[in-house]
Phi, psi and omega in degrees: 000136177271132184254003176287138180053045182276141179208166174246130179285324180237069186295344181300330180295339181292339176298336179297339179295340180292341181282342184299316177301324179291325177294322177297314178299317180298321181299308183292328179293311181290326180297316180291325183288325184270356181285130180280148179227149180229125180261128177227158182292320180205153178242023181296333182276355180254139175261108186264128176237094183301137182274129177292324180293326179297324178289335181272356183305320179301343178297333178299318179290324177298318178299321180292319178295320177297323177296317178298316179299318179296321178293322178296318177296320178297319178295333178286354176057069175291144180200154173265139180240122174249132184244126174248142184241147174220133180252147178229123179272116182271334184226091180283148179237129173257127184235135172239127176261116178262113191246126176286126178239027179292169184300331181292344178289354175269001178301147188257027175283342166249152187256137355285335168202174185301315185294314181292324177297318179296317182301320179295314182291319180296321178297318178295321178300315181298319181295339180268005180240064186292339186255008182247160173262138184227140175233162182234127172240134175243148180210152171216256174283341174217184183219159173203160179275117179276323178219119175298165180299126182212156176267355180279100185289336178293323178293315180298315180298317178295323179296318179297316182295335182272358180293130179221153173287146177098359180286335179222170181303140184285160183139185177224091181260079183299319179299321179293317179296316179294320179297318179296320179295319178297319180299326177292331187257348189298331180258008181292140177263004181295151179287338179225129181236129189226139171241133172252104185260119181242134177210163178232019184212208182241140179299117183221014182207173178086164183249009178249125178286129182303323181291325176295319178295323179293326176295321177294319178299321179297317179297324180272004180058044176257124180272134181242121171263122181255139180232122172264123182249128180146144181288168175275138178094232184257152178211152178284113180252147174286141180228343179194178175240147178276186184297337180268000179089008178276144180291142176250139186241151172211157182287132176221158179286135178280121180239118179227134179278078182294326181298320178295315181295321176295321179297314180299316181296314180294321182297326185255011181063032176263215182207145180259141178227156175233120180255107182261351177203178184298316182295319179294321178298315178297317181298325180295313179293326175296320180292318177298322178299324179283325182292322182255088182259138174269126180280125183233133173257134179246125179253131178247134178242125183255129176243119184257133174244106183290136182242002185295334182300324180297322181285327176295314179297322178297317179297316178298317180298318179295318179295323178294317178298316180297319181293313181296315181296321181296326185261008178232268189290335181258006186299322183286350181256001183266000000 
């Protein structure tokens, strides 16, 4: 018998087991009361050989009590329950993360820098979206698709970790990044299509106007969440390399076209965020994760294996043993 996920369908019958101690007490009380006694002055003239079977006679009553207990357990309907689950996603979401990889993303107002902070948070975001398809677009002075939309989160995670500055021409082509992300989603059959556009600067490159791209996203019913990353005021930006190839930093004013990002978000019914530090960046992705929920139905199938038959057979077996013993080896003692 398997005891995993064991349960009783009618556990109330188990309360009947509480009567067994009273039956034991009643047996010994009545047995002592009904036993005959004979008083004699001495038994020296009698050779007494106590019978071993006579001492075992109470076992007949024990067998009957065990049979009663087995029947009570059988009435409680013991059974094993195995549960199988199946999930069905009713509302799939396709997400493209458009990530700015321009030189300013190496600024150290986030730790260890903006790009590395983003990679950590973005990877965590992907791990929390097991039922969605996700793609990666990177852009600077131009843009390209680093990972097409896929449900394989290990590929997406590896792709995010491999993002580095210097892979493409420098600059900040927000329109190009948004356009590439839209191109990834335009043929999507998902019920919800989302772009997470992150930048830390002002559109200064590319041949696609960001506002024109946002109008296209609106027509295609693509929601765009825009994130401006960078502290307020001054921040240490890289400006050159020393003789050993290490980046050199100096304080520069942080310039982000927030009005443009707000326009894109409003135009597409998305939302604008500003990440001024690591904690704020994480909180933004957590909020987007809550805003864009995938509806999942979970179906459970229960398989019951009834076990009461074993206890019924045990009770019958005990009663048969008790009956046979009572009418054979214990017959002369009854």
